[in-house]
N, C-alpha and C positions, 0 to 999 in steps of 0.2 A: 481853214485856220489849224494850225499844228498844236496837237495836244502837248501841253508841257508835261515833261516827265520827271518824276522824283527818283533819285537814286535811292539804292538801298543801304548806302554807306550810312552809318550813323542811325539807321532805323533802330526804334526801340520796340521790341514785340513784348507783350504781356505774356507771362507764363503762368499756366494753370492747368488744375486737372486737366464777242469781239467783232469787229466790223470787217468789211471786205477789204483787203489788202492784196497787192501783187503778191502771187506766191513765189518765194525765193527758189523753190525747188524745181520750178518748171524747166523741162529739157534734161534734167539730171537723171542718172540711173536711178530706178526705182528701189526701195528699201521694203522688206518684207517683216512681219511680225514673229518670225521663228528664228532669224539668224541673230547673233550678237554682235554688236558693233563697238568700236571704239570711238568714244564720244569727247569733244573738248568745249569747255566754256567759252564761247565765242567773244562776250562782252559782258560787263557788270550788269547785272539784273536791274531792272528799274521797276517800280511799284505801281500798281494801277487799282482804283477801287472797283469792285463788282457787286453787283446784286445777287443774293444767294437766298434760296427758300429754306427755312428750317422748321423740322417737324417739332412741335411742341408735345409734353407728355400727355396732355389732354386730347391729342389726335388732331388739333388745329394746326394750320401753317402760317408762317409769318416770313415776310422779306426782310432781311437784315444786308446792311452794307459791310463788305469785308475786304481788306487790303490783301492783294496778291502779289508776289514778286514773280515777273515775267521773265524766264532764263530761256537763253538760246543756246543750243549746242550744235556743234557741226560734227557731222560724221566725217572721219578722217579720209576714206577712200573715194567717196562720191561727192563730198562737200555740201550734201543736203542738210538743212537746218532742222533740228529736232527742238520742240518747244516743250516747257513745263511751266505749270502756273502752281505755286506754292503759297498757301495762306501764311502771311507772316504776322497779322495783327494779333493772334492768339495762337499759342502753342500748347500742345499736349504731349506730355511724355508719358510712356507706358511700356510695361513688359510685353503686353499684347499688342502686335502691329495694327490690329483692328481699331485700337482706340487712340493711337499715337499719330501727331501730326505727320503729313506726307513729307515735308521738308525734314523733319527729325528722322523719319525712317529712311529717308534719302541719304543723309550723312552718315547714319548708322551702317547703311549697306556697304558704302564705300570705305568703311573703317576709318572715318574722320569724325566721330560723333560729336554733336552739339553738348557742351556742359550743361547738366539739368540744374534747374532752380536758379537761373541767372539770366538776365536779358543778353541775348547774343550779340556780338559785334561782328555783323555779318561781313564787312569787308576782311575779317579773318578767316571766313570759311569759304566764300565765293571768291576763288582765286582766278582770275582771267588766265586761260590757258590750262586749267587743271582737267585733267584726262581720267577716265574711267571706262569699264565696260557696261552694256546693257542692251536690252532690246527695245523696240519701239512698237507703239501702238499705231496703226495706219488710221489715218482719217478717212471718213467716208462722205459723200454727198448725199442728196436727198434720194437717189436710187439706190444707196447702199454700195456705190462703186468706189474704188480709192481716189482721192482727190488730190495726192500728192503732198498732203500735210502730214506730218509726223509728230507723236508727242511722246515724251519719255515714259517707259514702262518702269516705274520706279521699283517695284518687288523685285525685278530682274538685275538690278545694278550691283556692280561688285568692283573691286580693285583691279588693276591692269595685271595681265600676266607679264612675266618676265620679258617675254618677245616683243610686249608692246612698249617698253619702257625706253627712255632716251638712252642711246649706246653709252655716252660718257657718265651717264647717272649710275648705270649699271656696272661700268668699270669701277666707278669710285666706291659704289657700295660694297663690291666683292673685295676690293683693297682694304677698305675699312674693316669689313667683316673679319679678314684675316689679322687685322692689327688689334682688334676689340676682343676682350675675354669673353667667354662664353658666359660668365656672371653678369656680365654687363647687358647681355640680351640683344634682341635685334633692334629696339628701339634706339639704343645708344649708336648702333651702327649708322641708322637712318639720320640720327641728328648730327653724327661725324660728318657725313656725306653733305648734309645741308650746311653746315658750317664751310666746308671747302667752297661751295658754290657761292655763298654770301660774303666770302671774306673781303673786307673793307667797307661793308655796307654801313652807312651812316645812322640808319633808323631801320624801325620794323617794316615801313612802306618800302624803303629801298631793297631790304632784304628780300620781301615777298616778291617785289618786281623781277628780282634777279632769278628767283626760283622759278618763276613764272616763265621768263625768257628762256631757261635752260630746258623747259617742259620736262621738268623731273617727276617721278611717280608721286601719286596723291600721298603715300605714306611718308615720304620724305618731308612733304610741305607739313602734313600732320604733326610729325614729330617736331618740326621747328616750331609750330604754332603753340603746341602745348608746352613747350620749353619756354618760349616767350612769355607765355601766359603766367607761368610759375616764377618768372623773373630770373630764369637761369641764363638767359641772354645778356651780355654786356656790349653796349655801343660806344664807339664804333667797333665792328668785329674784326 
């Protein structure tokens, strides 16, 4: 019987202080935990409930139920699947990485931070096709040998290099950078680039899909999302 999956779209997170499956990486070139890879979000995450052990202040332990977003990223050269499990039912923001939620840290690392003190609209953050750089943690079997499964090493994530970006987006960014005054700053150039790509979009969903299809850099998407959240985008564009 197939397990029903819940989409992360529209999921409300509270803000305050796996079985055996066929391995999709079988037969593909191996990844390692020292090289940095370009990763792309393969599909929109789904949510699953997990049991998790929590340590109490008195030293006792209790098992609690938590919701985690299961994210699948594809490594662009080998097409290996890299997985990440982000807790989303409860979020912590902190200046100290040791105390902030992994999903908060992830978006901060790729320079598309989640706004604090508000329930995130996850479909504005997880854009299918979004790309970034990062290393992986290599999965191990009972004998401590690599098992062909890979997990995202969140602390190593960062935005793309210029050489990783979509050629058309780079060209547009350079063109708009020359036409934008220095006072306007790089964010204005990124937003101008986004507007070129989404010209004619009827709504935000249409616009985000166009950005995803164009495989633009994450900074461009982040600039558009921020401008849209501030009411600076008028539809149709």
